[in-house]
PyMOL Python script that loads the backbone (N, CA, C, O; Angstrom):
from pymol import cmd

cmd.read_pdbstr("""\
ATOM      1  N   MET A   1    -117.935-230.005 -90.393  1.00  0.00           N
ATOM      2  CA  MET A   1    -116.784-229.697 -91.214  1.00  0.00           C
ATOM      3  C   MET A   1    -116.068-228.492 -90.584  1.00  0.00           C
ATOM      4  O   MET A   1    -116.707-227.520 -90.181  1.00  0.00           O
ATOM      5  N   SER A   2    -114.765-228.570 -90.510  1.00  0.00           N
ATOM      6  CA  SER A   2    -113.984-227.502 -89.884  1.00  0.00           C
ATOM      7  C   SER A   2    -113.932-226.267 -90.792  1.00  0.00           C
ATOM      8  O   SER A   2    -114.217-226.343 -91.987  1.00  0.00           O
ATOM      9  N   LYS A   3    -113.563-225.138 -90.197  1.00  0.00           N
ATOM     10  CA  LYS A   3    -113.441-223.901 -90.967  1.00  0.00           C
ATOM     11  C   LYS A   3    -112.388-224.046 -92.063  1.00  0.00           C
ATOM     12  O   LYS A   3    -112.557-223.559 -93.181  1.00  0.00           O
ATOM     13  N   ARG A   4    -111.303-224.723 -91.715  1.00  0.00           N
ATOM     14  CA  ARG A   4    -110.220-224.920 -92.688  1.00  0.00           C
ATOM     15  C   ARG A   4    -110.703-225.766 -93.872  1.00  0.00           C
ATOM     16  O   ARG A   4    -110.404-225.462 -95.027  1.00  0.00           O
ATOM     17  N   ALA A   5    -111.453-226.829 -93.569  1.00  0.00           N
ATOM     18  CA  ALA A   5    -111.966-227.701 -94.632  1.00  0.00           C
ATOM     19  C   ALA A   5    -112.962-226.948 -95.509  1.00  0.00           C
ATOM     20  O   ALA A   5    -112.955-227.092 -96.731  1.00  0.00           O
ATOM     21  N   ARG A   6    -113.832-226.135 -94.870  1.00  0.00           N
ATOM     22  CA  ARG A   6    -114.793-225.344 -95.652  1.00  0.00           C
ATOM     23  C   ARG A   6    -114.073-224.334 -96.541  1.00  0.00           C
ATOM     24  O   ARG A   6    -114.451-224.128 -97.694  1.00  0.00           O
ATOM     25  N   ALA A   7    -113.045-223.713 -96.002  1.00  0.00           N
ATOM     26  CA  ALA A   7    -112.280-222.732 -96.775  1.00  0.00           C
ATOM     27  C   ALA A   7    -111.607-223.395 -97.973  1.00  0.00           C
ATOM     28  O   ALA A   7    -111.602-222.842 -99.073  1.00  0.00           O
ATOM     29  N   ALA A   8    -111.042-224.578 -97.758  1.00  0.00           N
ATOM     30  CA  ALA A   8    -110.392-225.307 -98.850  1.00  0.00           C
ATOM     31  C   ALA A   8    -111.416-225.699 -99.914  1.00  0.00           C
ATOM     32  O   ALA A   8    -111.156-225.589-101.112  1.00  0.00           O
ATOM     33  N   ARG A   9    -112.581-226.158 -99.459  1.00  0.00           N
ATOM     34  CA  ARG A   9    -113.639-226.542-100.395  1.00  0.00           C
ATOM     35  C   ARG A   9    -114.093-225.327-101.196  1.00  0.00           C
ATOM     36  O   ARG A   9    -114.242-225.403-102.415  1.00  0.00           O
ATOM     37  N   ASP A  10    -114.311-224.213-100.514  1.00  0.00           N
ATOM     38  CA  ASP A  10    -114.771-222.999-101.180  1.00  0.00           C
ATOM     39  C   ASP A  10    -113.720-222.469-102.160  1.00  0.00           C
ATOM     40  O   ASP A  10    -114.059-221.990-103.242  1.00  0.00           O
ATOM     41  N   ALA A  11    -112.450-222.555-101.777  1.00  0.00           N
ATOM     42  CA  ALA A  11    -111.373-222.112-102.668  1.00  0.00           C
ATOM     43  C   ALA A  11    -111.339-222.976-103.922  1.00  0.00           C
ATOM     44  O   ALA A  11    -111.161-222.472-105.031  1.00  0.00           O
ATOM     45  N   GLY A  12    -111.511-224.281-103.737  1.00  0.00           N
ATOM     46  CA  GLY A  12    -111.538-225.183-104.893  1.00  0.00           C
ATOM     47  C   GLY A  12    -112.708-224.890-105.804  1.00  0.00           C
ATOM     48  O   GLY A  12    -112.567-224.916-107.026  1.00  0.00           O
ATOM     49  N   ALA A  13    -113.875-224.607-105.216  1.00  0.00           N
ATOM     50  CA  ALA A  13    -115.050-224.282-106.009  1.00  0.00           C
ATOM     51  C   ALA A  13    -114.841-222.972-106.758  1.00  0.00           C
ATOM     52  O   ALA A  13    -115.219-222.854-107.924  1.00  0.00           O
ATOM     53  N   ALA A  14    -114.239-221.987-106.093  1.00  0.00           N
ATOM     54  CA  ALA A  14    -113.985-220.702-106.733  1.00  0.00           C
ATOM     55  C   ALA A  14    -112.997-220.867-107.886  1.00  0.00           C
ATOM     56  O   ALA A  14    -113.161-220.266-108.947  1.00  0.00           O
ATOM     57  N   GLU A  15    -111.969-221.687-107.665  1.00  0.00           N
ATOM     58  CA  GLU A  15    -110.983-221.920-108.724  1.00  0.00           C
ATOM     59  C   GLU A  15    -111.645-222.589-109.920  1.00  0.00           C
ATOM     60  O   GLU A  15    -111.363-222.227-111.063  1.00  0.00           O
ATOM     61  N   SER A  16    -112.516-223.553-109.677  1.00  0.00           N
ATOM     62  CA  SER A  16    -113.226-224.226-110.765  1.00  0.00           C
ATOM     63  C   SER A  16    -114.108-223.246-111.525  1.00  0.00           C
ATOM     64  O   SER A  16    -114.195-223.299-112.752  1.00  0.00           O
ATOM     65  N   TYR A  17    -114.758-222.356-110.791  1.00  0.00           N
ATOM     66  CA  TYR A  17    -115.625-221.360-111.421  1.00  0.00           C
ATOM     67  C   TYR A  17    -114.809-220.422-112.297  1.00  0.00           C
ATOM     68  O   TYR A  17    -115.201-220.114-113.423  1.00  0.00           O
ATOM     69  N   VAL A  18    -113.674-219.970-111.778  1.00  0.00           N
ATOM     70  CA  VAL A  18    -112.810-219.065-112.541  1.00  0.00           C
ATOM     71  C   VAL A  18    -112.288-219.761-113.796  1.00  0.00           C
ATOM     72  O   VAL A  18    -112.266-219.175-114.878  1.00  0.00           O
ATOM     73  N   THR A  19    -111.869-221.013-113.639  1.00  0.00           N
ATOM     74  CA  THR A  19    -111.382-221.772-114.791  1.00  0.00           C
ATOM     75  C   THR A  19    -112.476-221.912-115.844  1.00  0.00           C
ATOM     76  O   THR A  19    -112.223-221.727-117.035  1.00  0.00           O
ATOM     77  N   ALA A  20    -113.685-222.237-115.409  1.00  0.00           N
ATOM     78  CA  ALA A  20    -114.805-222.374-116.341  1.00  0.00           C
ATOM     79  C   ALA A  20    -115.106-221.051-117.030  1.00  0.00           C
ATOM     80  O   ALA A  20    -115.388-221.023-118.228  1.00  0.00           O
ATOM     81  N   ALA A  21    -115.049-219.961-116.284  1.00  0.00           N
ATOM     82  CA  ALA A  21    -115.311-218.643-116.865  1.00  0.00           C
ATOM     83  C   ALA A  21    -114.255-218.282-117.898  1.00  0.00           C
ATOM     84  O   ALA A  21    -114.579-217.734-118.952  1.00  0.00           O
ATOM     85  N   ARG A  22    -113.001-218.585-117.606  1.00  0.00           N
ATOM     86  CA  ARG A  22    -111.927-218.307-118.569  1.00  0.00           C
ATOM     87  C   ARG A  22    -112.131-219.101-119.854  1.00  0.00           C
ATOM     88  O   ARG A  22    -111.919-218.591-120.954  1.00  0.00           O
ATOM     89  N   ARG A  23    -112.540-220.338-119.701  1.00  0.00           N
ATOM     90  CA  ARG A  23    -112.739-221.182-120.884  1.00  0.00           C
ATOM     91  C   ARG A  23    -113.857-220.640-121.752  1.00  0.00           C
ATOM     92  O   ARG A  23    -113.763-220.680-122.979  1.00  0.00           O
ATOM     93  N   GLN A  24    -114.911-220.135-121.134  1.00  0.00           N
ATOM     94  CA  GLN A  24    -116.000-219.561-121.916  1.00  0.00           C
ATOM     95  C   GLN A  24    -115.554-218.283-122.607  1.00  0.00           C
ATOM     96  O   GLN A  24    -115.968-218.005-123.733  1.00  0.00           O
ATOM     97  N   ALA A  25    -114.711-217.506-121.939  1.00  0.00           N
ATOM     98  CA  ALA A  25    -114.259-216.230-122.484  1.00  0.00           C
ATOM     99  C   ALA A  25    -113.240-216.417-123.602  1.00  0.00           C
ATOM    100  O   ALA A  25    -113.170-215.591-124.513  1.00  0.00           O
ATOM    101  N   ASP A  26    -112.459-217.471-123.550  1.00  0.00           N
ATOM    102  CA  ASP A  26    -111.378-217.658-124.517  1.00  0.00           C
ATOM    103  C   ASP A  26    -111.341-219.115-124.971  1.00  0.00           C
ATOM    104  O   ASP A  26    -110.607-219.927-124.408  1.00  0.00           O
ATOM    105  N   PRO A  27    -112.134-219.442-125.987  1.00  0.00           N
ATOM    106  CA  PRO A  27    -112.202-220.848-126.412  1.00  0.00           C
ATOM    107  C   PRO A  27    -110.874-221.399-126.924  1.00  0.00           C
ATOM    108  O   PRO A  27    -110.612-222.593-126.782  1.00  0.00           O
ATOM    109  N   LEU A  28    -110.030-220.554-127.515  1.00  0.00           N
ATOM    110  CA  LEU A  28    -108.735-221.066-127.980  1.00  0.00           C
ATOM    111  C   LEU A  28    -107.856-221.450-126.811  1.00  0.00           C
ATOM    112  O   LEU A  28    -107.167-222.469-126.861  1.00  0.00           O
ATOM    113  N   ARG A  29    -107.870-220.642-125.750  1.00  0.00           N
ATOM    114  CA  ARG A  29    -107.109-220.992-124.547  1.00  0.00           C
ATOM    115  C   ARG A  29    -107.655-222.283-123.961  1.00  0.00           C
ATOM    116  O   ARG A  29    -106.897-223.140-123.505  1.00  0.00           O
ATOM    117  N   ALA A  30    -108.981-222.417-123.976  1.00  0.00           N
ATOM    118  CA  ALA A  30    -109.604-223.624-123.456  1.00  0.00           C
ATOM    119  C   ALA A  30    -109.164-224.858-124.240  1.00  0.00           C
ATOM    120  O   ALA A  30    -108.925-225.918-123.663  1.00  0.00           O
ATOM    121  N   LEU A  31    -109.061-224.711-125.552  1.00  0.00           N
ATOM    122  CA  LEU A  31    -108.609-225.839-126.373  1.00  0.00           C
ATOM    123  C   LEU A  31    -107.170-226.210-126.055  1.00  0.00           C
ATOM    124  O   LEU A  31    -106.829-227.391-125.984  1.00  0.00           O
ATOM    125  N   LEU A  32    -106.329-225.208-125.864  1.00  0.00           N
ATOM    126  CA  LEU A  32    -104.942-225.481-125.494  1.00  0.00           C
ATOM    127  C   LEU A  32    -104.873-226.165-124.126  1.00  0.00           C
ATOM    128  O   LEU A  32    -104.100-227.103-123.932  1.00  0.00           O
ATOM    129  N   ASP A  33    -105.686-225.688-123.183  1.00  0.00           N
ATOM    130  CA  ASP A  33    -105.729-226.317-121.859  1.00  0.00           C
ATOM    131  C   ASP A  33    -106.200-227.762-121.970  1.00  0.00           C
ATOM    132  O   ASP A  33    -105.662-228.656-121.318  1.00  0.00           O
ATOM    133  N   LEU A  34    -107.207-227.974-122.801  1.00  0.00           N
ATOM    134  CA  LEU A  34    -107.748-229.319-122.989  1.00  0.00           C
ATOM    135  C   LEU A  34    -106.708-230.256-123.586  1.00  0.00           C
ATOM    136  O   LEU A  34    -106.607-231.416-123.188  1.00  0.00           O
ATOM    137  N   LYS A  35    -105.940-229.753-124.536  1.00  0.00           N
ATOM    138  CA  LYS A  35    -104.872-230.555-125.146  1.00  0.00           C
ATOM    139  C   LYS A  35    -103.874-231.005-124.087  1.00  0.00           C
ATOM    140  O   LYS A  35    -103.466-232.166-124.063  1.00  0.00           O
ATOM    141  N   LEU A  36    -103.482-230.084-123.213  1.00  0.00           N
ATOM    142  CA  LEU A  36    -102.552-230.410-122.140  1.00  0.00           C
ATOM    143  C   LEU A  36    -103.164-231.424-121.166  1.00  0.00           C
ATOM    144  O   LEU A  36    -102.504-232.387-120.776  1.00  0.00           O
ATOM    145  N   GLU A  37    -104.417-231.206-120.778  1.00  0.00           N
ATOM    146  CA  GLU A  37    -105.084-232.125-119.858  1.00  0.00           C
ATOM    147  C   GLU A  37    -105.215-233.513-120.466  1.00  0.00           C
ATOM    148  O   GLU A  37    -105.025-234.517-119.780  1.00  0.00           O
ATOM    149  N   ARG A  38    -105.540-233.570-121.761  1.00  0.00           N
ATOM    150  CA  ARG A  38    -105.671-234.860-122.446  1.00  0.00           C
ATOM    151  C   ARG A  38    -104.335-235.605-122.437  1.00  0.00           C
ATOM    152  O   ARG A  38    -104.294-236.810-122.184  1.00  0.00           O
ATOM    153  N   ALA A  39    -103.255-234.893-122.709  1.00  0.00           N
ATOM    154  CA  ALA A  39    -101.929-235.515-122.698  1.00  0.00           C
ATOM    155  C   ALA A  39    -101.578-236.023-121.304  1.00  0.00           C
ATOM    156  O   ALA A  39    -100.988-237.093-121.159  1.00  0.00           O
ATOM    157  N   GLN A  40    -101.943-235.254-120.282  1.00  0.00           N
ATOM    158  CA  GLN A  40    -101.677-235.679-118.904  1.00  0.00           C
ATOM    159  C   GLN A  40    -102.471-236.937-118.553  1.00  0.00           C
ATOM    160  O   GLN A  40    -101.949-237.843-117.903  1.00  0.00           O
ATOM    161  N   LEU A  41    -103.732-236.991-118.986  1.00  0.00           N
ATOM    162  CA  LEU A  41    -104.537-238.183-118.729  1.00  0.00           C
ATOM    163  C   LEU A  41    -104.012-239.397-119.480  1.00  0.00           C
ATOM    164  O   LEU A  41    -103.982-240.500-118.934  1.00  0.00           O
ATOM    165  N   LEU A  42    -103.600-239.203-120.720  1.00  0.00           N
ATOM    166  CA  LEU A  42    -103.037-240.314-121.482  1.00  0.00           C
ATOM    167  C   LEU A  42    -101.763-240.835-120.830  1.00  0.00           C
ATOM    168  O   LEU A  42    -101.530-242.043-120.780  1.00  0.00           O
ATOM    169  N   GLU A  43    -100.942-239.918-120.332  1.00  0.00           N
ATOM    170  CA  GLU A  43     -99.713-240.327-119.647  1.00  0.00           C
ATOM    171  C   GLU A  43    -100.037-241.114-118.385  1.00  0.00           C
ATOM    172  O   GLU A  43     -99.395-242.124-118.095  1.00  0.00           O
ATOM    173  N   GLN A  44    -101.021-240.656-117.643  1.00  0.00           N
ATOM    174  CA  GLN A  44    -101.423-241.374-116.428  1.00  0.00           C
ATOM    175  C   GLN A  44    -101.973-242.753-116.782  1.00  0.00           C
ATOM    176  O   GLN A  44    -101.660-243.736-116.110  1.00  0.00           O
ATOM    177  N   GLU A  45    -102.785-242.832-117.825  1.00  0.00           N
ATOM    178  CA  GLU A  45    -103.319-244.127-118.251  1.00  0.00           C
ATOM    179  C   GLU A  45    -102.189-245.056-118.672  1.00  0.00           C
ATOM    180  O   GLU A  45    -102.199-246.239-118.333  1.00  0.00           O
ATOM    181  N   ARG A  46    -101.212-244.525-119.413  1.00  0.00           N
ATOM    182  CA  ARG A  46    -100.082-245.336-119.849  1.00  0.00           C
ATOM    183  C   ARG A  46     -99.325-245.914-118.660  1.00  0.00           C
ATOM    184  O   ARG A  46     -98.973-247.093-118.649  1.00  0.00           O
ATOM    185  N   ARG A  47     -99.078-245.071-117.656  1.00  0.00           N
ATOM    186  CA  ARG A  47     -98.365-245.540-116.457  1.00  0.00           C
ATOM    187  C   ARG A  47     -99.165-246.623-115.730  1.00  0.00           C
ATOM    188  O   ARG A  47     -98.607-247.636-115.308  1.00  0.00           O
ATOM    189  N   LEU A  48    -100.465-246.405-115.588  1.00  0.00           N
ATOM    190  CA  LEU A  48    -101.293-247.380-114.871  1.00  0.00           C
ATOM    191  C   LEU A  48    -101.385-248.702-115.631  1.00  0.00           C
ATOM    192  O   LEU A  48    -101.365-249.773-115.025  1.00  0.00           O
ATOM    193  N   ILE A  49    -101.483-248.627-116.934  1.00  0.00           N
ATOM    194  CA  ILE A  49    -101.503-249.860-117.731  1.00  0.00           C
ATOM    195  C   ILE A  49    -100.181-250.590-117.562  1.00  0.00           C
ATOM    196  O   ILE A  49    -100.162-251.810-117.397  1.00  0.00           O
ATOM    197  N   GLY A  50     -99.084-249.858-117.601  1.00  0.00           N
ATOM    198  CA  GLY A  50     -97.773-250.473-117.389  1.00  0.00           C
ATOM    199  C   GLY A  50     -97.672-251.145-116.030  1.00  0.00           C
ATOM    200  O   GLY A  50     -97.150-252.254-115.916  1.00  0.00           O
ATOM    201  N   GLN A  51     -98.172-250.470-114.997  1.00  0.00           N
ATOM    202  CA  GLN A  51     -98.153-251.052-113.653  1.00  0.00           C
ATOM    203  C   GLN A  51     -99.018-252.307-113.589  1.00  0.00           C
ATOM    204  O   GLN A  51     -98.645-253.303-112.970  1.00  0.00           O
ATOM    205  N   ALA A  52    -100.176-252.244-114.237  1.00  0.00           N
ATOM    206  CA  ALA A  52    -101.060-253.412-114.243  1.00  0.00           C
ATOM    207  C   ALA A  52    -100.395-254.586-114.971  1.00  0.00           C
ATOM    208  O   ALA A  52    -100.449-255.723-114.501  1.00  0.00           O
ATOM    209  N   ARG A  53     -99.776-254.308-116.106  1.00  0.00           N
ATOM    210  CA  ARG A  53     -99.085-255.370-116.846  1.00  0.00           C
ATOM    211  C   ARG A  53     -97.930-255.934-116.019  1.00  0.00           C
ATOM    212  O   ARG A  53     -97.741-257.149-115.959  1.00  0.00           O
ATOM    213  N   ASP A  54     -97.155-255.046-115.379  1.00  0.00           N
ATOM    214  CA  ASP A  54     -96.028-255.490-114.555  1.00  0.00           C
ATOM    215  C   ASP A  54     -96.481-256.350-113.380  1.00  0.00           C
ATOM    216  O   ASP A  54     -95.745-257.221-112.918  1.00  0.00           O
ATOM    217  N   SER A  55     -97.697-256.098-112.904  1.00  0.00           N
ATOM    218  CA  SER A  55     -98.192-256.890-111.769  1.00  0.00           C
ATOM    219  C   SER A  55     -98.878-258.177-112.222  1.00  0.00           C
ATOM    220  O   SER A  55     -99.401-258.927-111.398  1.00  0.00           O
ATOM    221  N   GLY A  56     -98.876-258.436-113.544  1.00  0.00           N
ATOM    222  CA  GLY A  56     -99.388-259.702-114.048  1.00  0.00           C
ATOM    223  C   GLY A  56    -100.794-259.664-114.617  1.00  0.00           C
ATOM    224  O   GLY A  56    -101.335-260.707-114.987  1.00  0.00           O
ATOM    225  N   CYS A  57    -101.401-258.481-114.696  1.00  0.00           N
ATOM    226  CA  CYS A  57    -102.756-258.401-115.266  1.00  0.00           C
ATOM    227  C   CYS A  57    -102.713-258.692-116.761  1.00  0.00           C
ATOM    228  O   CYS A  57    -101.789-258.281-117.463  1.00  0.00           O
ATOM    229  N   THR A  58    -103.708-259.392-117.222  1.00  0.00           N
ATOM    230  CA  THR A  58    -103.820-259.682-118.649  1.00  0.00           C
ATOM    231  C   THR A  58    -104.464-258.486-119.347  1.00  0.00           C
ATOM    232  O   THR A  58    -105.053-257.615-118.707  1.00  0.00           O
ATOM    233  N   TRP A  59    -104.340-258.467-120.665  1.00  0.00           N
ATOM    234  CA  TRP A  59    -104.994-257.405-121.423  1.00  0.00           C
ATOM    235  C   TRP A  59    -106.509-257.492-121.278  1.00  0.00           C
ATOM    236  O   TRP A  59    -107.190-256.467-121.312  1.00  0.00           O
ATOM    237  N   ALA A  60    -107.042-258.691-121.118  1.00  0.00           N
ATOM    238  CA  ALA A  60    -108.491-258.852-120.934  1.00  0.00           C
ATOM    239  C   ALA A  60    -108.944-258.165-119.648  1.00  0.00           C
ATOM    240  O   ALA A  60    -109.978-257.498-119.631  1.00  0.00           O
ATOM    241  N   VAL A  61    -108.179-258.324-118.581  1.00  0.00           N
ATOM    242  CA  VAL A  61    -108.522-257.699-117.298  1.00  0.00           C
ATOM    243  C   VAL A  61    -108.396-256.179-117.416  1.00  0.00           C
ATOM    244  O   VAL A  61    -109.255-255.444-116.931  1.00  0.00           O
ATOM    245  N   ILE A  62    -107.331-255.712-118.056  1.00  0.00           N
ATOM    246  CA  ILE A  62    -107.142-254.275-118.246  1.00  0.00           C
ATOM    247  C   ILE A  62    -108.270-253.714-119.107  1.00  0.00           C
ATOM    248  O   ILE A  62    -108.813-252.649-118.817  1.00  0.00           O
ATOM    249  N   GLY A  63    -108.611-254.434-120.159  1.00  0.00           N
ATOM    250  CA  GLY A  63    -109.711-254.002-121.019  1.00  0.00           C
ATOM    251  C   GLY A  63    -111.012-253.886-120.252  1.00  0.00           C
ATOM    252  O   GLY A  63    -111.761-252.926-120.434  1.00  0.00           O
ATOM    253  N   ALA A  64    -111.284-254.851-119.400  1.00  0.00           N
ATOM    254  CA  ALA A  64    -112.513-254.800-118.593  1.00  0.00           C
ATOM    255  C   ALA A  64    -112.509-253.565-117.696  1.00  0.00           C
ATOM    256  O   ALA A  64    -113.543-252.919-117.525  1.00  0.00           O
ATOM    257  N   ALA A  65    -111.354-253.234-117.124  1.00  0.00           N
ATOM    258  CA  ALA A  65    -111.256-252.047-116.265  1.00  0.00           C
ATOM    259  C   ALA A  65    -111.504-250.765-117.064  1.00  0.00           C
ATOM    260  O   ALA A  65    -112.020-249.782-116.533  1.00  0.00           O
ATOM    261  N   LEU A  66    -111.133-250.787-118.337  1.00  0.00           N
ATOM    262  CA  LEU A  66    -111.325-249.624-119.202  1.00  0.00           C
ATOM    263  C   LEU A  66    -112.676-249.648-119.919  1.00  0.00           C
ATOM    264  O   LEU A  66    -113.016-248.715-120.645  1.00  0.00           O
ATOM    265  N   GLY A  67    -113.433-250.712-119.712  1.00  0.00           N
ATOM    266  CA  GLY A  67    -114.748-250.820-120.346  1.00  0.00           C
ATOM    267  C   GLY A  67    -114.695-251.251-121.793  1.00  0.00           C
ATOM    268  O   GLY A  67    -115.528-250.856-122.608  1.00  0.00           O
ATOM    269  N   THR A  68    -113.690-252.078-122.106  1.00  0.00           N
ATOM    270  CA  THR A  68    -113.522-252.525-123.484  1.00  0.00           C
ATOM    271  C   THR A  68    -112.946-253.942-123.480  1.00  0.00           C
ATOM    272  O   THR A  68    -112.847-254.570-122.426  1.00  0.00           O
ATOM    273  N   THR A  69    -112.573-254.433-124.630  1.00  0.00           N
ATOM    274  CA  THR A  69    -111.966-255.766-124.709  1.00  0.00           C
ATOM    275  C   THR A  69    -110.464-255.666-124.482  1.00  0.00           C
ATOM    276  O   THR A  69    -109.892-254.577-124.506  1.00  0.00           O
ATOM    277  N   GLY A  70    -109.842-256.801-124.264  1.00  0.00           N
ATOM    278  CA  GLY A  70    -108.395-256.831-124.100  1.00  0.00           C
ATOM    279  C   GLY A  70    -107.679-256.370-125.356  1.00  0.00           C
ATOM    280  O   GLY A  70    -106.707-255.618-125.280  1.00  0.00           O
ATOM    281  N   GLN A  71    -108.153-256.816-126.510  1.00  0.00           N
ATOM    282  CA  GLN A  71    -107.532-256.425-127.770  1.00  0.00           C
ATOM    283  C   GLN A  71    -107.656-254.921-127.992  1.00  0.00           C
ATOM    284  O   GLN A  71    -106.704-254.266-128.415  1.00  0.00           O
ATOM    285  N   ALA A  72    -108.839-254.383-127.701  1.00  0.00           N
ATOM    286  CA  ALA A  72    -109.038-252.940-127.863  1.00  0.00           C
ATOM    287  C   ALA A  72    -108.164-252.151-126.886  1.00  0.00           C
ATOM    288  O   ALA A  72    -107.649-251.088-127.234  1.00  0.00           O
ATOM    289  N   ALA A  73    -107.996-252.664-125.672  1.00  0.00           N
ATOM    290  CA  ALA A  73    -107.145-251.991-124.691  1.00  0.00           C
ATOM    291  C   ALA A  73    -105.696-251.985-125.160  1.00  0.00           C
ATOM    292  O   ALA A  73    -104.996-250.984-125.010  1.00  0.00           O
ATOM    293  N   GLN A  74    -105.250-253.086-125.718  1.00  0.00           N
ATOM    294  CA  GLN A  74    -103.877-253.178-126.215  1.00  0.00           C
ATOM    295  C   GLN A  74    -103.663-252.205-127.382  1.00  0.00           C
ATOM    296  O   GLN A  74    -102.636-251.530-127.455  1.00  0.00           O
ATOM    297  N   GLN A  75    -104.629-252.141-128.280  1.00  0.00           N
ATOM    298  CA  GLN A  75    -104.541-251.216-129.407  1.00  0.00           C
ATOM    299  C   GLN A  75    -104.579-249.767-128.926  1.00  0.00           C
ATOM    300  O   GLN A  75    -103.854-248.910-129.431  1.00  0.00           O
ATOM    301  N   ARG A  76    -105.436-249.512-127.943  1.00  0.00           N
ATOM    302  CA  ARG A  76    -105.549-248.168-127.373  1.00  0.00           C
ATOM    303  C   ARG A  76    -104.231-247.742-126.737  1.00  0.00           C
ATOM    304  O   ARG A  76    -103.806-246.597-126.886  1.00  0.00           O
ATOM    305  N   ALA A  77    -103.591-248.658-126.033  1.00  0.00           N
ATOM    306  CA  ALA A  77    -102.311-248.353-125.387  1.00  0.00           C
ATOM    307  C   ALA A  77    -101.264-247.994-126.432  1.00  0.00           C
ATOM    308  O   ALA A  77    -100.487-247.059-126.236  1.00  0.00           O
ATOM    309  N   ALA A  78    -101.238-248.722-127.531  1.00  0.00           N
ATOM    310  CA  ALA A  78    -100.271-248.439-128.601  1.00  0.00           C
ATOM    311  C   ALA A  78    -100.573-247.093-129.250  1.00  0.00           C
ATOM    312  O   ALA A  78     -99.657-246.315-129.516  1.00  0.00           O
ATOM    313  N   THR A  79    -101.840-246.815-129.505  1.00  0.00           N
ATOM    314  CA  THR A  79    -102.232-245.531-130.103  1.00  0.00           C
ATOM    315  C   THR A  79    -101.880-244.380-129.168  1.00  0.00           C
ATOM    316  O   THR A  79    -101.364-243.352-129.607  1.00  0.00           O
ATOM    317  N   ASN A  80    -102.162-244.555-127.877  1.00  0.00           N
ATOM    318  CA  ASN A  80    -101.854-243.513-126.900  1.00  0.00           C
ATOM    319  C   ASN A  80    -100.351-243.252-126.833  1.00  0.00           C
ATOM    320  O   ASN A  80     -99.929-242.103-126.702  1.00  0.00           O
ATOM    321  N   ALA A  81     -99.549-244.297-126.922  1.00  0.00           N
ATOM    322  CA  ALA A  81     -98.095-244.135-126.885  1.00  0.00           C
ATOM    323  C   ALA A  81     -97.630-243.307-128.082  1.00  0.00           C
ATOM    324  O   ALA A  81     -96.766-242.441-127.944  1.00  0.00           O
ATOM    325  N   ARG A  82     -98.199-243.573-129.246  1.00  0.00           N
ATOM    326  CA  ARG A  82     -97.833-242.799-130.443  1.00  0.00           C
ATOM    327  C   ARG A  82     -98.273-241.345-130.300  1.00  0.00           C
ATOM    328  O   ARG A  82     -97.538-240.428-130.665  1.00  0.00           O
ATOM    329  N   HIS A  83     -99.474-241.143-129.767  1.00  0.00           N
ATOM    330  CA  HIS A  83     -99.994-239.786-129.575  1.00  0.00           C
ATOM    331  C   HIS A  83     -99.119-239.013-128.590  1.00  0.00           C
ATOM    332  O   HIS A  83     -98.784-237.854-128.832  1.00  0.00           O
ATOM    333  N   LEU A  84     -98.751-239.648-127.488  1.00  0.00           N
ATOM    334  CA  LEU A  84     -97.897-238.984-126.498  1.00  0.00           C
ATOM    335  C   LEU A  84     -96.542-238.619-127.085  1.00  0.00           C
ATOM    336  O   LEU A  84     -96.001-237.553-126.789  1.00  0.00           O
ATOM    337  N   ALA A  85     -95.993-239.497-127.912  1.00  0.00           N
ATOM    338  CA  ALA A  85     -94.706-239.208-128.551  1.00  0.00           C
ATOM    339  C   ALA A  85     -94.836-237.989-129.466  1.00  0.00           C
ATOM    340  O   ALA A  85     -93.936-237.150-129.513  1.00  0.00           O
ATOM    341  N   ALA A  86     -95.933-237.889-130.180  1.00  0.00           N
ATOM    342  CA  ALA A  86     -96.148-236.746-131.069  1.00  0.00           C
ATOM    343  C   ALA A  86     -96.311-235.459-130.278  1.00  0.00           C
ATOM    344  O   ALA A  86     -95.797-234.412-130.673  1.00  0.00           O
ATOM    345  N   VAL A  87     -97.031-235.534-129.155  1.00  0.00           N
ATOM    346  CA  VAL A  87     -97.230-234.349-128.313  1.00  0.00           C
ATOM    347  C   VAL A  87     -95.888-233.893-127.735  1.00  0.00           C
ATOM    348  O   VAL A  87     -95.611-232.696-127.672  1.00  0.00           O
ATOM    349  N   ARG A  88     -95.070-234.838-127.321  1.00  0.00           N
ATOM    350  CA  ARG A  88     -93.746-234.494-126.761  1.00  0.00           C
ATOM    351  C   ARG A  88     -92.879-233.804-127.814  1.00  0.00           C
ATOM    352  O   ARG A  88     -92.131-232.879-127.496  1.00  0.00           O
ATOM    353  N   GLU A  89     -92.978-234.246-129.056  1.00  0.00           N
ATOM    354  CA  GLU A  89     -92.190-233.649-130.136  1.00  0.00           C
ATOM    355  C   GLU A  89     -92.621-232.213-130.395  1.00  0.00           C
ATOM    356  O   GLU A  89     -91.805-231.387-130.806  1.00  0.00           O
ATOM    357  N   GLN A  90     -93.892-231.904-130.161  1.00  0.00           N
ATOM    358  CA  GLN A  90     -94.411-230.550-130.418  1.00  0.00           C
ATOM    359  C   GLN A  90     -93.956-229.554-129.354  1.00  0.00           C
ATOM    360  O   GLN A  90     -93.979-228.347-129.593  1.00  0.00           O
ATOM    361  N   ARG A  91     -93.545-230.036-128.195  1.00  0.00           N
ATOM    362  CA  ARG A  91     -93.169-229.131-127.102  1.00  0.00           C
ATOM    363  C   ARG A  91     -91.863-228.505-127.320  1.00  0.00           C
ATOM    364  O   ARG A  91     -91.408-227.718-126.489  1.00  0.00           O
TER     365      ARG A  91
END
""", "prot")
cmd.dss("prot")
cmd.show_as("cartoon", "prot")
cmd.util.cbc("prot")
cmd.orient("prot")
């Protein structure tokens, strides 16, 4: 591994450690960070589901990728869309 790659890896590890330490020190900040991260993940999931649907994937296939049934995946997508809309309104 090159010096540059090791430095990047070490910097990433240090950043993760600092982030973890901050979360332990300030649980309310951690909750706010978690809320933001959750919204970002839901948005990413929504985009990927949309791309999968646009490419012709069925809800059953999408559900299998998410570890659930097609019906549950469809319901989850609708719930996530409502949640994202509510989060956007709070900003």
